[in-house]
C-alpha positions in Angstrom: 0.0 0.0 0.0 1.2 3.5 -0.8 0.4 4.8 2.7 1.6 3.4 5.9 -0.9 0.9 7.4 -2.9 1.9 10.5 -2.4 -0.5 13.4 -4.4 -0.2 16.6 -2.5 -1.4 19.8 -5.3 -2.2 22.2 -3.2 -2.1 25.5 -0.1 -0.4 26.9 3.2 -1.6 25.4 6.8 -0.8 26.0 8.3 2.2 24.2 10.6 -0.1 22.2 7.5 -1.7 20.8 6.0 1.6 19.8 9.3 2.6 18.1 9.4 -0.6 16.2 5.8 -0.3 15.0 6.5 3.3 13.9 9.2 2.0 11.5 6.5 0.3 9.3 3.1 1.5 10.3 1.0 4.3 11.9 0.3 2.9 15.3 -2.7 4.1 17.4 -1.6 3.3 21.0 -3.3 2.9 24.3 -1.2 4.9 26.8 -3.1 3.8 29.8 -2.8 0.6 31.8 -6.6 -0.1 31.3 -8.5 -1.5 28.3 -9.9 0.9 25.8 -13.6 1.5 26.5 -15.6 -0.4 23.8 -16.8 2.7 21.9 -13.3 4.2 21.7 -11.8 0.8 20.6 -14.4 0.5 17.8 -13.8 4.1 16.7 -10.1 3.4 16.3 -10.6 -0.1 14.7 -13.2 0.7 12.0 -10.5 1.9 9.6 -7.6 -0.1 10.9 -5.5 -2.3 8.7 -4.1 -4.3 11.6 -4.6 -4.9 15.3 -2.2 -5.8 18.1 -4.3 -7.5 20.7 -4.0 -8.8 24.2 -5.7 -11.2 26.7 -8.6 -8.8 27.7 -9.6 -8.5 24.0 -12.1 -10.6 22.1 -12.9 -10.9 18.4 -16.0 -12.4 16.7 -18.1 -11.9 13.6 -19.8 -8.8 15.0 -16.5 -7.1 15.7 -15.1 -8.1 12.3 -18.1 -6.8 10.4 -17.4 -3.3 11.7 -13.8 -3.4 10.6 -13.9 -3.6 6.8 -10.2 -2.7 6.2 -8.9 -5.1 8.7 -6.4 -7.6 7.3 -4.4 -9.0 10.2 -4.8 -9.5 14.0 -1.5 -10.2 15.9 -2.0 -11.6 19.3 0.6 -10.9 22.0 -0.6 -14.1 23.7 -0.4 -17.9 23.5 -3.9 -19.0 24.3 -6.4 -17.6 21.8 -9.7 -19.0 23.0 -11.3 -15.5 23.2 -10.6 -15.0 19.5 -12.8 -16.6 16.8 -10.1 -17.7 14.3 -12.8 -19.3 12.1 -14.6 -16.0 11.9 -11.3 -14.3 11.1 -10.8 -16.8 8.2 -14.3 -16.2 6.9 -13.5 -12.5 6.8 -10.1 -13.1 5.2 -8.3 -11.7 8.3 -5.0 -13.3 9.3 -4.6 -14.2 12.9 -1.2 -14.8 14.6 -0.1 -15.6 18.1 3.1 -16.0 20.1 3.3 -19.6 21.3 6.8 -20.1 22.6 7.7 -17.3 25.1 5.2 -17.8 27.9 6.2 -21.4 29.0 8.8 -20.6 31.6 7.2 -17.6 33.3 3.8 -19.5 33.5 5.5 -22.6 35.1 7.3 -20.3 37.5 4.1 -18.7 38.6 2.5 -22.1 39.1 5.3 -22.9 41.5 4.8 -19.5 43.3 1.1 -20.2 43.7 1.7 -23.7 44.9 4.3 -22.8 47.5 2.4 -19.6 48.5 -0.9 -21.4 49.3 0.7 -24.6 50.7 2.9 -22.7 53.1 0.3 -20.0 54.0 2.6 -17.2 52.9 -0.2 -14.6 52.4 -1.5 -15.3 55.9 2.0 -15.1 57.3 2.6 -11.7 55.6 -0.7 -10.4 57.1 0.4 -11.6 60.6 3.8 -9.9 60.4 2.2 -6.6 59.2 -0.6 -6.7 61.9 1.7 -5.4 64.7 0.9 -8.5 66.8 3.8 -10.6 65.7 6.2 -11.3 68.6 8.3 -14.1 67.1 7.7 -17.7 66.3 4.5 -19.3 67.6 3.0 -22.7 66.7 0.6 -21.2 64.1 0.0 -21.3 60.3 1.2 -24.9 59.8 0.9 -25.6 56.1 1.8 -28.3 53.7 5.2 -29.2 52.4 6.0 -30.7 49.0 8.5 -33.4 50.1 6.9 -36.8 50.0 3.7 -35.5 48.5 2.0 -36.6 45.2 1.6 -33.8 42.8 -0.7 -34.2 39.8 -0.4 -32.4 36.5 -3.5 -32.3 34.4 -2.1 -31.5 30.9 1.4 -32.3 30.0 2.2 -29.9 27.2 5.0 -27.4 27.2 4.0 -25.6 30.4 3.2 -28.9 32.3 6.6 -30.2 31.3 8.3 -27.0 32.4 6.5 -27.3 35.7 7.6 -30.9 36.2 11.2 -29.8 35.7 10.8 -27.3 38.4 9.4 -29.9 40.8 12.4 -32.2 40.3 14.2 -30.9 43.3 11.3 -31.2 45.8 11.4 -34.9 46.5 7.8 -35.5 45.5 6.0 -38.0 43.3 4.8 -36.5 40.0 1.7 -37.8 38.2 0.9 -36.4 34.7 -2.3 -36.8 32.7 -2.2 -36.2 29.0 -4.3 -37.9 26.2 -1.1 -38.3 24.1 0.5 -41.7 25.0 3.6 -40.6 23.1 4.4 -38.3 26.1 5.2 -41.3 28.3 8.8 -41.2 27.4 9.0 -37.4 28.1 7.3 -38.1 31.4 9.9 -40.7 32.3 12.7 -38.4 31.5 11.2 -35.8 33.8 10.6 -38.3 36.7 6.9 -38.3 36.2 4.4 -41.1 35.7 1.9 -40.8 32.8 -1.5 -41.8 34.2 -5.2 -41.4 33.4 -7.4 -38.6 34.7 -9.1 -40.7 37.4 -5.7 -41.6 38.9 -4.4 -38.1 38.9 -7.7 -36.9 40.5 -7.9 -39.5 43.2 -4.2 -39.8 44.2 -2.9 -36.2 44.1 -2.3 -34.3 47.3 -1.8 -31.2 45.1 -3.4 -30.9 41.7 -2.2 -28.4 39.0 -4.0 -27.6 35.8 -2.3 -27.0 32.4 -5.1 -27.4 29.9 -6.5 -25.3 27.0 -10.1 -24.1 27.3 -12.1 -26.1 24.8 -15.7 -27.5 25.1 -14.3 -30.8 26.5 -12.3 -29.1 29.3 -14.8 -26.4 30.4 -15.7 -27.2 34.1 -13.6 -30.4 33.9 -13.0 -29.8 37.6 -16.6 -29.8 38.7 -18.4 -31.0 41.9 -17.9 -34.7 41.0 -14.2 -34.2 40.2 -13.6 -32.3 43.5 -15.4 -35.0 45.5 -13.0 -37.6 44.1 -10.0 -35.7 45.2 -8.4 -36.7 48.5 -9.7 -34.7 51.5 -7.5 -31.7 52.2 -6.0 -31.6 48.6 -4.8 -28.4 47.1 -5.9 -27.2 43.6 -3.8 -24.8 41.5 -5.1 -23.3 38.3 -2.8 -21.3 35.9 -4.5 -22.3 32.6 -8.0 -20.9 32.1 -10.6 -20.0 34.7 -13.4 -21.9 33.1 -11.6 -25.3 33.3 -12.8 -25.0 36.9 -16.3 -24.6 38.3 -15.6 -21.8 40.7 -18.9 -22.2 42.6 -18.1 -25.8 43.1 -14.7 -24.9 44.4 -16.2 -22.4 46.8 -18.6 -25.1 48.1 -15.8 -27.7 48.5 -13.7 -25.2 50.5 -16.6 -24.3 52.7 -17.4 -28.0 53.4 -13.8 -28.6 54.3 -13.1 -31.2 51.6 -10.8 -29.2 49.4 -7.9 -27.9 51.4 -7.0 -24.8 49.4 -7.4 -23.2 46.0 -4.8 -21.0 44.2 -5.5 -19.4 40.8 -4.1 -16.9 38.4 -7.1 -17.2 36.0 -10.8 -16.8 36.5 -14.0 -17.7 34.8 -15.1 -14.1 34.3 -12.0 -13.5 32.0 -13.2 -16.0 29.4 -14.9 -13.3 27.3 -15.9 -15.6 24.5 -18.3 -17.5 26.7 -21.7 -15.8 26.6 -22.8 -17.4 29.9 -19.5 -16.7 31.8 -19.9 -15.2 35.3 -19.2 -11.4 35.4 -17.2 -11.5 38.6 -15.3 -13.9 40.9 -17.6 -15.5 43.4 -17.6 -13.5 46.6 -17.2 -16.6 48.7 -13.9 -17.2 47.1 -12.7 -13.6 47.5 -13.8 -13.6 51.2 -12.1 -16.9 52.0 -8.6 -15.6 52.7 -7.5 -18.6 54.7 -7.8 -21.2 52.0 -7.2 -19.2 48.8 -4.3 -17.4 47.1 -5.0 -15.4 43.9 -2.9 -13.4 41.4 -4.3 -11.1 38.7 -3.3 -13.2 35.6 0.4 -12.7 36.1 1.5 -15.9 34.3 3.5 -14.0 31.7 4.0 -10.8 33.8 7.8 -10.8 33.6 8.9 -7.4 32.2 11.5 -8.6 29.7 9.2 -11.5 28.6 6.2 -9.2 28.0 8.4 -6.9 26.0 9.7 -9.9 23.9 6.2 -11.3 23.4 4.8 -7.9 22.2 7.8 -7.4 19.9 7.3 -10.8 18.4 3.7 -10.1 17.8 4.7 -6.8 16.2 7.2 -8.6 14.0 4.3 -10.7 12.7 2.6 -7.5 11.6 5.8 -6.2 10.0 6.1 -9.4 8.0 2.6 -9.2 6.8 2.8 -5.6 5.6 6.0 -6.5 3.8 4.1 -9.0 1.8 5.4 -12.1 3.6 3.6 -14.9 5.4 4.0 -14.4 9.2 5.7 -17.3 10.8 3.1 -17.7 13.5 0.0 -17.4 11.3 -2.8 -19.7 12.5 -4.9 -19.4 9.3 -2.3 -18.8 6.5 -4.8 -20.2 4.0 -6.5 -16.8 3.9 -3.5 -15.5 2.0 -4.1 -18.0 -0.8 -5.7 -16.6 -4.0 -7.6 -19.9 -4.1 -9.2 -19.3 -0.7 -13.0 -18.9 -1.2 -14.3 -15.4 -0.7 
């Protein structure tokens, strides 16, 4: 195109990213740390050639129908369940993601959540800050990892990275994954590849590393929780809706589930029309058995910069006439692709 393409950047990015975008396009940037209000976002996007999107965003037919010039959406993210890639294809809009940079920081956060909730770190912090702390007392006894059975539901890149980080904790590791070929990988990492029932019923601590698809929504429901050992700990760093949060709140209240730690929540899964609009109050009020972080899985400064630069490089390749390396629907670039 004779003019520079217009690219809307929906959320705050590092200055280096803006400077890189300015080298090949006219970026419209969000300088706040909040999402654009819907009406402002749509005003910017209606004549945009490209978008750089993030986890709070969502794209569907309705959105695309209002953006007639849009040719590419670059996601600075790995999981893209809030984005209708099929709708993008039908509208001849390319969609890219960044699959390889979030593995280590997400596995690290899973470990932080696990240790934080098992060792009652948040309650300990509150006690020290309360002004009543006078030195050691026989309080806040938690759960250690040594000798425990830790289950991993999902044994993809993040699950495997988490297993590596568990290797020094002297624990038994169970991994569930539908791909039997991962048995050799599990063995290399000191894990046993087992079925879902085994990992549910034998894990003292259960961690979730699954994508959100129809088959995994509310996989951890009331029945699943009832099969877990009494006092077990549940950790979720994948997608909120893999867990039924109301069922978790009930299980905590009844004293069956020992603790719940999460970095993701059902209300974030924007693509689900029937998603809850808030985190259950019973979970937020239960400070003794829960530990929550605000979707910090990839929130490592240098990693976020690298992820966004990689997404921006996908835009650059496209506007140079190349096929972006991380395109999820490259067929839309084919002249034979049906209109």
